[in-house]
C-alpha positions in Angstrom: -3.4 -23.2 10.7 -3.1 -22.2 7.0 -6.0 -23.2 4.9 -5.7 -24.1 1.2 -7.1 -21.7 -1.3 -9.2 -24.4 -2.6 -11.5 -24.6 0.5 -15.1 -24.2 -0.3 -15.6 -21.0 1.7 -12.7 -19.2 0.1 -13.5 -20.5 -3.4 -17.0 -19.2 -3.0 -15.8 -15.8 -2.0 -13.4 -15.8 -4.9 -16.2 -16.6 -7.3 -18.6 -14.0 -5.8 -16.1 -11.1 -6.1 -15.9 -11.7 -9.8 -19.6 -11.5 -10.3 -20.9 -8.3 -11.7 -23.1 -7.0 -8.8 -20.4 -7.5 -6.2 -17.6 -6.2 -8.4 -19.6 -3.2 -9.3 -20.4 -2.5 -5.6 -16.7 -2.7 -4.7 -15.7 -0.5 -7.6 -18.2 2.2 -6.5 -17.0 2.0 -2.9 -13.4 2.3 -4.0 -14.2 5.3 -6.2 -16.0 7.1 -3.4 -13.2 6.6 -1.0 -10.5 7.5 -3.6 -12.4 10.8 -4.2 -12.6 11.4 -0.4 -8.8 10.9 -0.1 -8.1 13.2 -3.1 -10.2 16.0 -1.5 -8.4 15.5 1.8 -5.0 15.5 0.2 -5.8 18.8 -1.6 -6.8 20.2 1.8 -3.9 19.1 3.9 -1.0 18.4 1.5 0.8 21.7 1.4 1.7 23.6 4.6 1.3 27.4 4.4 4.6 29.1 3.7 5.8 26.3 1.4 7.6 27.7 -1.7 5.4 27.3 -4.8 8.1 25.4 -6.7 8.3 22.8 -3.9 4.5 22.7 -3.5 4.2 22.0 -7.2 6.5 19.0 -7.0 4.7 17.8 -3.9 1.3 18.0 -5.7 2.8 16.2 -8.7 3.9 13.3 -6.6 0.5 12.9 -4.8 -2.5 14.3 -6.7 -2.5 12.6 -10.1 -2.8 8.9 -10.6 -2.2 6.0 -8.2 -4.6 3.4 -6.7 -4.9 5.1 -3.3 -4.8 1.5 -1.9 -3.3 2.3 1.5 -5.7 5.2 2.5 -8.6 3.2 1.1 -7.7 0.2 3.2 -7.5 2.5 6.2 -11.0 3.8 5.6 -12.5 0.4 4.8 -11.0 -1.0 8.0 -12.5 1.8 10.1 -15.8 1.2 8.4 -15.6 -2.5 9.0 -15.0 -2.0 12.7 -18.0 0.3 13.1 -17.1 3.8 12.0 -20.1 4.8 9.9 -18.8 8.2 8.8 -15.1 9.1 8.7 -14.0 11.2 11.6 -11.5 13.9 10.9 -8.7 11.9 12.6 -9.5 9.0 10.2 -9.3 11.3 7.2 -6.0 12.8 8.5 -4.6 9.3 9.1 -5.5 8.3 5.5 -3.8 11.3 4.1 -0.7 10.7 6.3 -0.4 7.1 5.0 -0.7 8.3 1.4 1.9 11.0 1.9 4.4 8.4 3.2 3.7 6.1 0.3 4.2 8.9 -2.3 7.4 10.0 -0.6 8.7 6.5 -0.8 7.9 6.3 -4.6 9.6 9.7 -5.3 12.8 8.5 -3.5 12.7 4.9 -4.9 12.6 6.2 -8.5 15.8 8.3 -8.0 18.9 7.5 -10.1 20.7 6.4 -6.9 17.9 4.0 -6.0 15.8 2.2 -8.6 16.5 4.7 -11.4 13.0 4.6 -12.9 12.0 7.3 -15.3 8.2 6.5 -15.3 5.7 6.5 -12.5 1.9 6.4 -12.9 2.2 6.7 -16.6 4.2 9.9 -16.7 7.8 11.1 -16.0 9.0 10.3 -12.5 9.5 13.3 -10.1 13.2 13.5 -10.7 12.8 13.5 -14.5 10.1 16.2 -14.2 11.7 18.5 -11.6 15.3 17.4 -11.3 16.9 15.1 -8.8 17.4 17.7 -6.0 13.8 18.8 -6.1 12.6 15.2 -6.1 14.6 14.5 -3.0 13.3 17.7 -1.3 9.7 16.9 -2.3 10.0 13.4 -0.8 11.4 14.9 2.4 8.6 17.4 2.5 5.9 14.7 2.0 7.4 12.5 4.8 7.5 15.3 7.3 4.1 16.6 6.3 2.6 13.2 7.0 3.3 13.4 10.7 2.4 17.1 10.9 -1.1 16.2 9.5 -1.5 13.7 12.3 -0.2 15.8 15.2 -2.1 18.9 14.2 -5.2 17.1 15.3 -6.1 17.4 19.0 -7.5 13.9 18.9 -5.7 11.8 21.5 -5.4 8.9 19.0 -2.9 10.9 17.0 0.1 9.8 19.1 -0.7 6.1 18.6 -1.3 6.6 14.9 2.0 8.4 14.5 3.7 5.6 16.2 2.2 3.0 13.9 3.1 5.0 10.8 6.7 5.8 12.0 7.4 2.1 12.5 6.2 1.2 9.1 8.1 4.0 7.4 11.3 3.7 9.4 14.5 1.7 9.6 12.8 -1.6 10.4 10.1 -1.0 7.8 10.1 0.6 4.3 13.7 1.9 4.6 14.9 -1.6 5.6 13.1 -3.1 2.6 14.7 -0.6 0.2 18.1 -1.3 1.7 17.6 -5.0 1.2 16.2 -4.6 -2.3 19.4 -2.7 -3.2 21.6 -5.4 -1.5 22.9 -2.9 1.0 22.4 -5.2 4.0 22.7 -8.9 4.7 19.7 -10.9 3.3 18.6 -14.6 3.4 18.9 -16.6 0.2 16.1 -17.3 -2.2 12.5 -16.9 -1.3 13.3 -16.0 2.3 15.2 -13.0 1.1 12.3 -12.0 -1.1 9.9 -12.3 1.8 12.2 -10.1 3.9 12.0 -7.4 1.3 8.3 -7.7 0.7 7.4 -7.7 4.3 9.2 -4.4 4.8 9.0 -2.5 1.5 5.3 -3.3 0.8 3.5 -5.1 3.6 4.6 -2.9 6.5 2.8 0.2 5.3 -0.3 -1.8 4.3 -0.4 -3.4 7.8 0.0 0.1 9.3 -2.8 1.4 7.3 -5.2 -1.3 8.4 -4.1 -1.0 12.1 -4.5 2.7 11.9 -8.0 2.4 10.6 -8.8 0.0 13.5 -7.4 2.5 16.0 -9.4 5.3 14.5 -12.5 3.1 15.0 -11.6 2.5 18.7 -11.2 -1.3 18.1 -9.8 -3.5 20.8 -6.3 -4.9 20.5 -7.3 -8.3 19.2 -9.1 -6.8 16.2 -6.3 -4.3 15.6 -3.9 -7.3 15.4 -6.3 -9.3 13.2 -6.6 -6.6 10.5 -2.9 -6.0 10.7 -2.3 -9.7 10.0 -4.8 -9.5 7.2 -3.1 -6.5 5.6 0.4 -7.9 6.1 -0.4 -11.1 4.1 -2.4 -9.0 1.6 0.8 -6.9 1.1 2.8 -10.0 0.5 0.3 -11.3 -2.0 0.0 -7.9 -3.7 3.8 -7.7 -4.2 4.0 -11.2 -5.7 1.3 -10.2 -8.2 3.2 -7.0 -8.8 6.4 -9.0 -9.5 4.4 -11.2 -11.9 2.9 -8.3 -13.7 6.3 -6.6 -14.0 7.4 -9.6 -16.0 4.3 -9.9 -18.2 2.4 -6.5 -18.5 3.1 -3.5 -20.7 4.3 -0.1 -19.7 0.9 1.3 -20.6 -0.8 -1.2 -18.3 1.6 -0.7 -15.4 2.2 3.0 -15.7 5.9 2.4 -15.2 8.8 0.6 -16.9 8.2 -3.1 -16.9 11.0 -5.7 -16.5 13.5 -3.4 -14.8 13.7 -5.4 -11.6 14.5 -8.6 -13.5 17.0 -6.9 -15.7 18.7 -5.4 -12.6 19.0 -8.9 -11.1 16.6 -8.1 -8.2 14.8 -10.7 -6.3 11.3 -11.5 -7.8 8.8 -14.2 -7.2 8.3 -15.0 -10.9 12.1 -15.5 -11.4 12.1 -18.1 -8.6 8.8 -19.8 -9.1 7.8 -19.2 -12.7 4.5 -17.5 -13.6 2.3 -20.4 -12.4 4.2 -20.8 -9.1 4.0 -17.1 -8.4 0.3 -17.0 -9.1 -0.2 -20.0 -6.7 1.8 -18.3 -4.0 -0.3 -15.1 -4.3 -3.4 -17.2 -3.8 -2.0 -18.9 -0.8 -1.0 -15.6 0.8 -4.4 -14.2 0.0 -6.0 -17.2 1.7 -3.9 -16.5 4.8 -5.0 -12.9 4.7 -8.7 -13.9 4.5 -8.2 -16.4 7.4 -7.0 -13.5 9.6 -10.5 -11.9 9.1 -12.4 -14.8 10.5 -12.6 -13.2 13.9 -14.6 -10.3 12.3 -17.2 -12.5 10.7 -19.5 -11.2 8.0 -18.8 -7.5 8.7 -15.4 -7.9 7.0 -16.9 -8.8 3.6 -15.7 -5.6 1.9 -12.1 -6.2 3.1 -12.4 -9.8 1.7 -13.6 -8.5 -1.6 -10.8 -6.0 -1.8 -8.2 -8.8 -1.2 -9.6 -10.9 -3.9 -9.9 -8.0 -6.3 -6.2 -7.2 -5.8 -5.0 -10.8 -6.3 -6.9 -11.3 -9.6 -5.9 -7.8 -11.0 -4.2 -7.6 -14.4 -2.5 -4.2 -14.0 
């Protein structure tokens, strides 16, 4: 059953996350985890023997800027499900998720794809290094992601690799990009938009949450619950992203605003208007929160993260 965002429980949570103590606590937690991910990226990003020019492009794609949302979600999920200190396999899984995300951005920005010249407030990889090196850097990040996982002797690495491969593959991110570029059949209207968002954005977020649960040794029901949470969160996140693309500045976004609408791509704001898109993002966030009911109070930080993302302005 889908609850309305106006229910007392959800509205109270939405109010609480905007209060200073809670917001400050979440911000501090996000900063700590982001710093943890950054250190781990520096440790595992570049494989020995990599040519320095390629290593430089890989670092450019990964080490400066970005919200680190996916690896942070992985860590928060593992913590929520009982992992007090991050195990090495959890840290490796978080790095692998971020490497896949950064590869996808480097390739999406290419002239043959979305043709965006800005990313994270600076030139895109293909502008900085040339198109060929941007392609190779993306390829290197994708393959390195799985090496980071399988280099661990932890028996969970196989299941984690499977989760990540599905999200990154032809039924996940790649399918979403193909649909976004109108290279495959797509339902009309909002159903087509949902098809793209489920694959291009929500798939990797769901994988991150599920991987965090697997790192914590959670049972299947809870792995599925956090996956459902993150999938709906991803849909809400992308609706807000569409809305901001139509209303925010380049300085706020760190990338070129309005390009998707100008290119005639599907966007929630175009179909629903600003108010309708905002309402849809809240409904999807409520569905995400409902998926966490099985976890009870221990999932408070995940709930705070969801509401933090849906009310963001950049």
